[in-house]
C-alpha positions as CSV (number, residue, x, y, z in Angstrom):
1,M,54.9,92.3,169.7
2,T,53.8,88.8,168.6
3,S,54.2,87.4,165.2
4,D,52.4,84.4,163.6
5,H,55.4,83.3,161.7
6,L,57.7,82.8,164.7
7,N,58.0,79.5,166.5
8,K,57.8,79.4,170.3
9,E,61.6,79.7,170.8
10,E,61.9,82.6,168.4
11,Q,58.9,84.3,170.1
12,D,60.6,83.9,173.5
13,I,63.8,85.5,172.2
14,L,61.8,88.4,170.7
15,D,59.9,88.9,173.9
16,A,63.1,88.9,176.0
17,Y,64.7,91.4,173.6
18,E,61.7,93.7,173.7
19,A,61.7,93.5,177.5
20,G,65.3,94.7,177.6
21,E,66.7,91.4,178.9
22,F,69.7,91.5,176.6
23,A,72.8,93.5,177.2
24,S,75.7,93.9,174.9
25,D,79.2,92.7,176.0
26,L,80.8,94.4,173.0
27,S,84.0,96.2,174.0
28,P,84.4,99.8,172.7
29,A,87.4,98.7,170.7
30,R,85.5,95.9,169.0
31,K,82.5,98.2,168.4
32,R,84.8,100.8,166.7
33,F,86.4,98.0,164.6
34,L,83.0,96.8,163.4
35,E,81.8,100.4,162.7
36,D,85.0,101.1,160.7
37,G,84.4,97.9,158.7
38,A,80.8,98.8,158.0
39,A,81.8,102.2,156.9
40,A,84.4,100.8,154.5
41,T,81.8,98.5,152.9
42,V,79.6,101.4,152.0
43,E,82.3,103.5,150.4
44,R,81.2,104.7,147.0
45,E,82.0,102.3,144.2
46,K,83.3,103.4,140.9
47,E,82.4,101.9,137.6
48,I,85.1,101.0,135.1
49,Q,85.2,99.6,131.6
50,I,87.8,97.1,130.6
51,R,88.6,95.3,127.4
52,M,89.7,91.7,127.5
53,S,89.7,88.7,125.2
54,E,86.5,86.7,124.8
55,R,88.5,83.7,126.0
56,D,89.5,85.4,129.3
57,L,86.0,86.7,129.8
58,S,84.5,83.2,129.2
59,T,86.9,81.7,131.6
60,L,86.1,84.3,134.3
61,Q,82.4,83.8,133.8
62,R,82.8,80.0,134.1
63,R,84.8,80.3,137.3
64,A,82.3,82.7,138.8
65,L,79.5,80.3,137.9
66,E,81.5,77.5,139.7
67,A,81.9,79.8,142.7
68,G,78.1,80.6,142.6
69,I,78.6,84.4,142.3
70,P,78.0,86.9,139.4
71,Y,81.1,87.3,137.3
72,Q,81.3,91.0,137.9
73,V,81.5,90.4,141.6
74,F,84.1,87.7,141.0
75,V,86.2,90.0,138.9
76,A,85.9,92.8,141.4
77,S,87.0,90.3,144.1
78,I,90.1,89.3,142.2
79,L,91.0,93.0,141.6
80,H,90.4,93.8,145.3
81,K,92.6,90.9,146.4
82,Y,95.4,92.0,144.1
83,A,95.2,95.7,145.1
84,S,95.2,94.8,148.8
85,G,98.2,92.5,148.4
86,S,96.6,89.2,149.2
87,L,96.7,88.0,145.5
88,Y,99.9,88.1,143.5
89,D,101.4,86.8,140.3
90,A,103.3,83.6,141.3
91,T,105.0,83.5,138.0
92,A,106.3,87.1,138.1
93,N,109.8,86.2,139.2
94,K,110.2,82.9,137.4
95,P,112.7,82.9,134.5
96,N,111.2,82.7,131.0
97,P,112.3,79.4,129.3
98,A,112.3,81.3,126.0
99,D,115.0,83.6,127.3
100,A,117.2,80.7,128.2
101,R,116.8,79.2,124.7
102,A,117.6,82.5,123.1
103,S,120.8,83.0,125.1
104,R,122.1,79.5,124.1
105,G,121.7,80.0,120.4
């Protein structure tokens, strides 16, 4: 097979592939790992509805724009990271300054 849009190097690679000159050095364990990862990415996604303040939504949309991705993808990424344990609330165990003031008075 030849293609007009391939340069010489690309055509040489294609010709070698089609001639069976390439052999995989993928180990069975690595192949299984990649197959499992691919299967996980095609898991059926569920749609949810969520209510949030306009201010929070605007902030998320702005940050998604800065990251160069759609805000729905950005929000889903944040939720996935939190659910998988790689994102956590750094302020969750910090004392609330308002509590300290209330106990003094």
